[in-house]
C-alpha positions as CSV (number, residue, x, y, z in Angstrom):
1,M,135.8,80.6,198.0
2,N,138.5,83.3,198.3
3,K,140.5,82.5,195.2
4,T,139.4,81.7,191.7
5,K,140.7,78.4,190.3
6,Y,141.8,77.9,186.7
7,V,141.4,74.9,184.4
8,F,143.2,75.0,181.0
9,V,142.1,72.8,178.2
10,T,144.7,72.1,175.5
11,G,144.4,69.8,172.4
12,G,146.8,67.5,170.7
13,V,147.1,65.2,167.6
14,T,144.4,66.9,165.5
15,S,142.0,69.8,165.6
16,S,138.2,69.4,165.9
17,L,138.4,66.9,168.7
18,G,135.8,68.8,170.7
19,K,137.7,70.9,173.3
20,G,134.8,73.3,173.4
21,I,132.3,70.5,174.2
22,I,134.6,68.9,176.8
23,A,135.1,72.4,178.4
24,A,131.3,73.1,178.4
25,S,130.5,69.6,179.7
26,L,132.9,70.0,182.6
27,A,131.6,73.4,183.3
28,K,128.0,72.0,183.3
29,L,129.0,69.4,185.9
30,L,130.8,71.9,188.1
31,Q,127.8,74.2,187.8
32,G,125.6,71.3,188.9
33,R,127.8,70.9,192.0
34,G,127.1,74.5,193.0
35,Y,130.2,76.3,191.6
36,S,130.0,79.5,189.7
37,V,131.8,78.7,186.4
38,T,132.6,80.5,183.1
39,I,134.6,79.5,180.1
40,Q,136.8,81.5,177.8
41,K,138.4,80.7,174.4
42,L,141.9,81.8,173.3
43,D,142.1,81.8,169.6
44,P,145.6,81.7,168.0
45,Y,144.7,83.4,164.7
46,I,145.9,87.0,164.0
47,N,142.5,88.4,163.1
48,I,141.3,90.8,165.8
49,D,138.0,88.7,165.9
50,P,136.2,86.3,163.5
51,G,133.9,89.2,162.3
52,T,135.8,89.6,159.0
53,L,136.3,85.8,158.4
54,N,134.3,84.0,155.7
55,P,132.1,81.4,157.3
56,Y,133.8,78.7,155.2
57,E,137.0,79.6,157.1
58,H,135.8,79.3,160.7
59,G,132.1,78.5,160.8
60,E,129.6,81.0,162.2
61,C,130.6,84.2,164.0
62,Y,128.8,84.2,167.3
63,V,127.7,87.5,168.8
64,T,127.5,88.3,172.6
65,D,125.1,90.8,174.3
66,D,127.9,93.3,174.6
67,G,128.5,93.2,170.8
68,A,131.6,91.0,170.6
69,E,132.1,89.0,167.4
70,T,133.5,85.7,168.8
71,D,134.3,82.1,168.1
72,L,131.4,79.7,167.7
73,D,132.5,77.8,170.8
74,L,131.1,80.6,172.9
75,G,127.7,79.5,171.6
76,H,128.3,76.1,173.1
77,Y,129.3,77.6,176.4
78,E,126.1,79.6,176.6
79,R,123.9,76.7,175.4
80,F,125.3,74.4,178.0
81,L,125.6,76.8,181.0
82,N,122.6,79.0,180.3
83,I,124.5,82.1,181.2
84,P,125.7,84.9,178.8
85,T,129.3,85.4,177.7
86,S,131.0,88.6,176.9
87,Q,134.0,90.2,175.1
88,A,136.2,88.9,177.9
89,N,135.4,85.3,177.1
90,N,137.2,85.3,173.7
91,V,140.7,86.5,173.1
92,T,142.6,86.3,169.8
93,T,146.3,86.7,169.0
94,G,145.4,89.7,166.9
95,R,143.8,91.4,169.9
96,I,146.8,90.6,172.1
97,Y,149.3,92.0,169.7
98,Q,147.1,95.0,169.0
99,S,147.0,95.8,172.7
100,V,150.7,95.4,173.2
101,I,151.6,97.5,170.1
102,N,149.2,100.3,171.2
103,K,151.0,100.4,174.6
104,E,154.4,100.5,172.8
105,R,153.3,103.4,170.7
106,K,152.2,105.3,173.8
107,G,155.6,104.7,175.4
108,E,154.2,102.6,178.2
109,F,157.2,100.2,178.1
110,L,159.6,103.0,179.0
111,G,162.0,102.3,176.1
112,K,162.3,98.6,176.7
113,T,162.6,96.2,173.8
114,V,159.1,94.7,173.4
115,Q,159.3,90.9,173.2
116,V,157.1,87.8,173.2
117,I,158.4,87.1,176.8
118,P,157.5,88.9,178.9
119,H,155.3,91.5,177.1
120,I,153.0,89.2,174.9
121,T,152.8,86.5,177.6
122,D,152.0,89.1,180.3
123,E,149.1,90.5,178.2
124,I,147.8,86.9,177.6
125,K,148.0,86.2,181.4
126,R,146.2,89.5,182.1
127,R,143.4,88.6,179.7
128,I,143.1,85.1,181.1
129,Q,142.6,86.5,184.6
130,I,140.1,89.3,183.8
131,L,137.1,87.1,184.5
132,G,138.7,85.5,187.6
133,N,139.5,89.0,189.0
134,T,135.8,90.0,188.9
135,G,135.1,87.9,191.9
136,D,132.0,86.4,190.1
137,F,133.5,83.0,189.4
138,D,134.8,80.1,191.5
139,I,136.3,78.4,188.5
140,V,137.4,79.8,185.1
141,I,137.9,77.2,182.3
142,T,140.2,78.4,179.5
143,E,140.1,76.6,176.2
144,I,143.3,77.1,174.0
145,G,142.5,76.9,170.3
146,G,144.6,74.8,167.9
147,T,146.8,72.0,168.8
148,V,150.0,71.6,170.9
149,G,153.0,72.2,168.6
150,D,151.3,74.8,166.4
151,I,153.6,77.8,166.1
152,E,150.6,80.1,166.7
153,S,149.8,78.4,170.1
154,L,153.3,78.6,171.6
155,P,152.8,82.0,173.4
156,Y,149.6,80.6,175.0
157,V,151.2,77.4,176.2
158,E,154.1,79.5,177.6
159,S,151.6,81.8,179.4
160,V,149.9,78.7,180.9
161,R,153.3,77.4,182.1
162,Q,154.0,80.7,183.8
163,L,150.5,80.9,185.4
164,L,150.7,77.3,186.7
165,W,153.9,78.4,188.5
166,E,152.6,81.7,189.7
167,L,149.2,80.5,190.9
168,G,150.3,77.2,192.5
169,H,149.3,73.7,191.4
170,E,146.2,73.6,193.7
171,N,144.8,76.7,191.9
172,A,145.5,75.8,188.2
173,I,145.5,72.6,186.3
174,V,145.7,71.4,182.7
175,I,143.4,69.0,180.9
176,H,144.9,67.7,177.6
177,L,142.4,66.4,175.0
178,T,143.9,64.0,172.6
179,L,143.0,61.3,170.1
180,I,143.3,57.5,170.5
181,P,142.9,56.3,166.8
182,Y,141.7,52.9,165.9
183,L,143.6,51.1,163.2
184,A,141.3,48.7,161.4
185,A,144.1,46.8,159.8
186,A,145.7,46.1,163.2
187,G,142.4,45.8,164.9
188,E,143.6,47.9,167.9
189,L,143.6,51.3,169.5
190,K,147.0,53.2,169.2
191,T,148.4,55.3,172.1
192,K,151.5,56.6,170.3
193,P,149.9,59.8,168.9
194,T,148.9,60.7,172.4
195,Q,152.3,59.9,173.8
196,H,153.9,62.2,171.3
197,S,151.4,65.0,171.9
198,V,152.0,64.9,175.6
199,K,155.7,64.8,175.1
200,M,155.5,67.9,172.9
201,L,153.4,69.7,175.7
202,M,156.0,68.7,178.3
203,Q,158.8,70.1,176.1
204,S,157.1,73.4,176.5
205,G,157.3,73.0,180.3
206,V,153.6,72.0,180.8
207,S,152.7,68.6,182.2
208,P,149.0,67.7,181.8
209,D,147.1,66.8,185.0
210,V,144.3,65.0,183.2
211,L,144.1,63.2,179.9
212,V,140.8,63.2,178.1
213,C,141.0,60.6,175.2
214,R,138.7,60.9,172.2
215,T,138.0,57.4,170.8
216,E,135.6,55.4,168.7
217,H,136.0,52.3,170.9
218,K,136.1,51.7,174.6
219,I,139.5,52.2,176.3
220,N,140.3,49.3,178.6
221,D,142.3,49.4,181.8
222,S,145.6,48.2,180.2
223,I,145.5,51.2,177.7
224,K,144.8,53.6,180.6
225,R,147.6,52.1,182.5
226,K,150.0,52.5,179.5
227,L,148.9,56.1,179.0
228,A,149.4,56.9,182.7
229,L,152.9,55.4,182.6
230,F,154.0,57.1,179.5
231,C,152.3,60.5,180.1
232,N,153.1,61.0,183.7
233,V,149.5,61.0,185.1
234,K,147.6,58.7,187.4
235,Q,145.4,56.0,185.9
236,E,142.3,57.5,187.3
237,D,143.2,60.8,185.6
238,V,142.9,59.1,182.1
239,I,139.3,59.9,181.0
240,E,137.6,58.2,178.1
241,S,135.6,60.4,175.7
242,I,133.9,58.0,173.4
243,D,132.0,59.2,170.3
244,A,128.5,60.3,171.4
245,E,125.2,60.2,169.6
246,T,124.8,63.9,170.4
247,I,127.0,66.6,172.0
248,Y,124.3,66.9,174.7
249,D,125.2,63.3,175.9
250,V,128.8,64.4,176.8
251,P,128.0,65.9,180.3
252,N,126.5,62.5,181.3
253,L,129.5,60.6,179.8
254,M,131.9,62.9,181.6
255,L,129.9,62.4,184.9
256,K,130.2,58.6,184.5
257,E,133.9,58.9,183.9
258,G,134.3,61.1,186.9
259,L,136.0,64.1,185.1
260,D,134.4,66.6,187.5
261,K,135.6,64.6,190.6
262,V,139.2,64.4,189.3
263,V,139.2,68.2,188.6
264,L,137.8,69.1,192.0
265,K,140.3,66.8,193.8
266,K,143.2,68.4,192.0
267,L,141.9,71.9,192.8
268,Q,141.4,70.9,196.4
269,L,137.7,71.8,196.3
270,P,134.9,70.0,198.1
271,E,132.7,67.6,196.1
272,D,129.8,67.5,198.6
273,I,127.0,68.3,196.1
274,Q,126.1,65.8,193.4
275,P,125.6,67.3,189.9
276,E,121.9,67.9,189.3
277,L,121.1,67.2,185.6
278,K,117.4,66.5,186.0
279,D,116.2,69.2,183.6
280,W,119.1,68.4,181.2
281,N,118.1,64.7,181.1
282,K,114.4,65.7,180.6
283,F,115.5,67.6,177.5
284,L,117.6,64.6,176.3
285,K,114.7,62.2,176.8
286,K,112.3,64.4,174.7
287,F,115.0,64.9,172.1
288,K,115.7,61.2,171.7
289,N,112.0,60.1,171.7
290,P,110.2,62.4,169.3
291,N,106.5,61.8,168.4
292,N,106.8,63.2,164.9
293,I,109.4,64.2,162.3
294,I,109.2,67.4,160.4
295,E,111.2,68.7,157.4
296,I,112.6,72.2,157.5
297,G,114.4,73.7,154.5
298,L,117.4,75.9,155.5
299,I,118.1,78.1,152.5
300,G,121.6,79.5,152.7
301,K,124.8,80.0,150.7
302,Y,127.3,78.4,153.1
303,V,125.4,75.1,153.4
304,E,128.4,73.0,152.5
305,L,129.8,73.8,156.0
306,H,127.0,73.2,158.5
307,D,129.1,75.0,161.2
308,A,128.3,78.2,159.3
309,Y,124.8,77.9,160.8
310,K,125.7,76.2,164.1
311,S,123.4,78.3,166.4
312,I,120.5,77.8,164.1
313,T,120.8,74.1,163.9
314,E,121.2,73.9,167.7
315,A,118.1,76.2,168.2
316,F,116.2,73.7,166.1
317,I,117.3,70.8,168.4
318,H,116.1,72.8,171.5
319,A,112.8,73.8,169.9
320,G,112.3,70.3,168.5
321,A,112.7,68.7,171.9
322,E,110.3,71.3,173.4
323,N,107.7,70.2,170.7
324,E,108.6,66.5,171.0
325,V,109.5,66.4,167.3
326,K,112.6,65.6,165.4
327,V,113.6,68.5,163.1
328,N,115.2,67.2,159.9
329,I,117.1,70.0,158.3
330,N,117.2,70.0,154.5
331,W,120.3,71.9,153.5
332,I,119.5,73.8,150.3
333,H,122.0,76.0,148.5
334,S,120.3,79.3,147.5
335,E,122.5,79.4,144.3
336,D,120.9,76.2,143.2
337,L,117.3,77.6,143.4
338,T,115.6,79.1,140.4
339,V,112.0,80.1,139.6
340,L,111.6,76.8,137.7
341,N,113.0,74.3,140.2
342,V,111.8,75.9,143.5
343,P,108.4,74.0,143.5
344,R,110.2,70.7,143.0
345,K,112.9,71.3,145.6
346,L,110.7,72.8,148.3
347,K,107.4,71.0,147.9
348,D,107.9,68.4,150.7
349,L,109.0,70.9,153.3
350,D,107.0,71.7,156.5
351,G,108.8,75.0,157.1
352,I,111.3,77.2,155.3
353,L,114.0,79.3,157.0
354,V,116.0,81.7,154.9
355,A,119.3,82.1,156.7
356,P,121.5,85.2,157.4
357,G,124.5,86.0,155.2
358,F,126.3,88.8,153.4
359,G,126.8,89.8,149.7
360,E,124.8,89.3,146.5
361,R,125.7,85.7,145.8
362,G,122.7,83.4,145.9
363,I,120.1,86.1,146.9
364,E,117.8,85.5,143.9
365,G,117.4,81.9,145.1
366,K,116.5,83.1,148.6
367,I,113.9,85.5,147.1
368,D,112.4,82.7,145.1
369,A,112.2,80.5,148.3
370,V,110.4,83.3,150.1
371,R,107.9,83.7,147.4
372,Y,107.2,80.0,147.4
373,A,106.6,80.0,151.2
374,R,104.4,83.0,151.0
375,E,102.2,81.9,148.1
376,N,101.9,78.3,149.4
377,N,101.2,79.1,153.0
378,I,104.3,77.2,154.3
379,P,105.5,78.5,157.7
380,F,108.4,80.9,157.0
381,L,111.1,82.4,159.2
382,G,113.6,84.9,157.8
383,I,116.6,85.8,159.9
384,C,118.6,89.0,159.2
385,L,119.3,88.8,155.5
386,G,116.4,86.4,155.3
387,M,114.1,89.1,156.6
388,Q,115.5,91.6,154.1
389,M,114.9,89.1,151.3
390,A,111.3,88.7,152.4
391,V,110.8,92.5,152.2
392,I,112.4,92.6,148.7
393,E,110.3,89.7,147.5
394,F,107.1,91.3,148.8
395,S,108.0,94.6,147.2
396,R,108.7,93.0,143.8
397,N,105.8,90.5,143.6
398,V,103.0,92.2,145.6
399,L,103.7,95.9,145.3
400,K,105.0,95.2,141.7
401,I,108.2,97.3,142.3
402,E,110.2,95.0,140.0
403,D,113.6,96.7,140.6
404,A,113.2,96.7,144.4
405,N,116.5,95.6,146.0
406,S,119.0,96.2,148.8
407,L,121.8,98.8,148.5
408,E,124.1,95.9,149.6
409,M,123.3,94.0,146.4
410,D,122.9,97.0,144.0
411,E,124.3,100.4,144.9
412,K,122.4,102.0,142.1
413,T,119.0,100.5,142.7
414,P,116.2,103.2,142.2
415,N,114.1,101.4,144.9
416,P,116.3,100.5,147.9
417,V,113.6,98.9,150.1
418,I,116.7,97.8,152.2
419,N,118.9,100.7,152.9
420,L,122.3,101.4,154.4
421,M,122.0,102.7,158.0
422,E,122.7,106.5,158.1
423,E,125.6,106.1,160.6
424,Q,127.2,103.4,158.3
425,K,127.6,105.6,155.3
426,D,131.0,107.1,156.1
427,I,132.5,103.9,157.5
428,T,135.3,102.4,155.5
429,E,136.6,99.7,157.9
430,K,134.8,96.4,157.9
431,G,135.8,94.9,161.2
432,G,133.6,95.5,164.3
433,T,131.7,98.3,162.6
434,M,128.2,96.8,162.1
435,R,125.2,97.1,164.4
436,L,126.3,94.6,167.0
437,G,125.1,93.1,170.3
438,A,121.8,93.4,172.2
439,W,119.3,96.0,171.1
440,D,115.7,96.6,172.4
441,C,112.7,95.9,170.2
442,E,109.1,97.0,171.0
443,L,106.4,94.6,169.8
444,L,103.0,95.6,168.3
445,E,99.9,94.7,170.3
446,N,97.8,91.8,168.8
447,S,100.7,90.7,166.6
448,K,102.0,87.1,166.2
449,I,105.4,88.1,167.4
450,K,103.9,89.6,170.6
451,S,102.0,86.4,171.3
452,I,105.1,84.4,170.8
453,Y,107.3,86.4,173.2
454,N,104.4,87.2,175.5
455,S,106.1,90.5,176.2
456,K,105.9,94.0,174.8
457,L,109.7,94.8,175.0
458,I,112.4,92.3,174.1
459,S,116.1,92.4,173.7
460,E,117.9,90.5,170.9
461,R,121.4,90.3,169.4
462,H,122.2,91.9,166.1
463,R,124.9,91.7,163.4
464,H,124.1,93.7,160.3
465,R,124.8,96.9,158.4
466,Y,121.7,97.4,156.3
467,E,118.1,98.1,157.4
468,F,114.5,98.2,156.3
469,N,113.9,101.5,154.5
470,N,111.1,103.3,156.3
471,T,110.4,105.4,153.2
472,Y,108.6,102.3,151.8
473,L,106.9,101.3,155.1
474,E,103.5,102.8,154.5
475,Q,102.9,101.2,151.1
476,I,104.3,97.8,152.3
477,E,102.0,97.8,155.2
478,K,99.0,98.8,153.1
479,A,99.7,95.8,150.9
480,G,99.6,93.4,153.9
481,M,103.2,93.1,155.3
482,I,103.2,94.7,158.8
483,A,106.1,96.0,160.8
484,T,105.3,94.4,164.2
485,G,108.6,95.1,166.0
486,R,110.6,98.3,166.1
487,N,113.6,99.7,167.9
488,P,112.0,102.2,170.4
489,K,114.9,104.7,170.0
490,T,115.6,104.7,166.3
491,N,112.2,103.5,165.0
492,L,114.0,101.0,162.8
493,V,112.0,98.0,161.8
494,E,113.0,94.8,163.6
495,V,110.2,92.4,162.7
496,V,107.8,92.0,159.8
497,E,105.0,89.6,159.4
498,I,102.1,88.8,157.1
499,P,98.9,88.4,159.2
500,S,97.0,86.8,156.4
501,H,99.6,84.0,156.2
502,P,99.5,81.0,158.7
503,W,103.0,81.8,159.9
504,F,105.2,84.3,158.2
505,V,107.8,86.2,160.3
506,G,111.0,88.0,159.4
507,V,113.4,89.3,162.1
508,Q,116.3,91.6,161.6
509,Y,118.1,90.2,164.7
510,H,119.5,86.7,165.4
511,P,117.2,84.8,167.8
512,E,119.4,81.7,167.4
513,Y,122.2,83.2,169.5
514,K,120.0,83.2,172.7
515,S,118.5,79.6,172.4
516,T,119.8,77.3,175.1
517,V,119.1,73.7,176.3
518,L,117.1,74.9,179.3
519,N,115.6,78.0,177.6
520,P,114.7,77.2,173.9
521,H,114.1,80.3,172.0
522,P,110.3,81.1,171.8
523,L,110.5,82.1,168.1
524,F,112.0,78.8,167.1
525,V,109.6,76.9,169.4
526,D,106.6,78.5,167.8
527,F,108.1,78.1,164.2
528,V,108.6,74.4,164.8
529,K,105.1,74.1,166.3
530,A,103.7,75.8,163.1
531,A,105.7,73.5,160.9
532,L,104.3,70.5,162.8
533,E,100.8,71.7,162.3
534,H,101.5,72.1,158.6
535,H,102.9,68.6,158.6
536,L,99.8,67.1,160.2
537,Q,97.3,68.8,157.9
């Protein structure tokens, strides 16, 4: 192929319809047909990136290999396609305006009045085409956040309108995802919200090529005919997206509906190769037919919003299928845990994961959970802050350093077993200033972590500001907690484990970011295996 083709995915009626899953499912099918595909997300908020957003606002912040703090949809893209994303795969309004304002300050617009059209839209179009211009991809799918009609989304829709005209209709198309609600009182599906949504999109100069309709009930031919007539599309271009048992069913549902065929036909691309989903369906079969059920306690402080731990919950799905077990996640708020109630709340668990997070709220509950897992030989995995809580718990209760703490929680602690990184001490800005992206880690011979990875050198993604304080390393190791993974350049501790415990591992990095359907993360796979063994005892 000489020219990269573009597919834009817009949403209407309501948010949270699953644009990211539809985009990822379409990409999976096109990938299965032999095309090189990537997906990018355009986010309409004015934050430069989601790095400074509270997880309650926007779910988890996903991190790429190159250190970009991005929208959680990029996690879905990687989990479905099994290929890494980058900074170029996520663009925010904040980043667009920052770039244009920086150019204006440098005088690059030669005294012109800087306006939304053409300056903002030109920058959006440039960002959309960065991945396409690399020559690495046959098709770039671009998901536009928010819904049609949002003030924030208008410049993006206008940029799409311009690109459709500039690239030609055989090189760029629009898929509009919309809702067909079911009114129980009337006992029927209603098309009017979709009609209004499409009308609003067309008022912006963009006519959808394909309608994907989210629905709780089957859409019959008469509804499809009605939508085609009112929304200016062919009947075969109206695609049903019925509620699925799992997001991993959606590629098969879209294959059955022919979404990939419709897209290839409109982009004038051959559809010779049939999508190959053999490994995908093998995963689905194991996921849906588990031999056992295990209970994992996820101890966190954002547990009211499960999306705050999206990559972790998906990594458990992948690892569960690999072990042919169903992983039931028990969502446990760390603020609700006390020394007195921990035994009652955690006694039925087969494994305990202490989750990442920031700030002092709820950390004592996390420390109590770590102690319970350590003293009762329950498989334990600590991620990022969870690993740091494990170090604090061990220092307090084994080394008897009762005031051991992290400088993040107590700036005046006399025993900062978790310390601020040296290069972080003069940083005042919060956004994009942590240790981010992929860093190497060298694993200790004859350690559990080395046997799990079956490799001496690994690379994992990070997102943190505080580190294990090496001043305390010798006494911590003497007492039985061993540093089994370190960064080869900085000597900073990346992994701790307790060899005398059946399965006790804390990692400073985020393994969940690299778990995919076809490559479940080995750390989660082994943790689930250990939890299963504990369950069967």
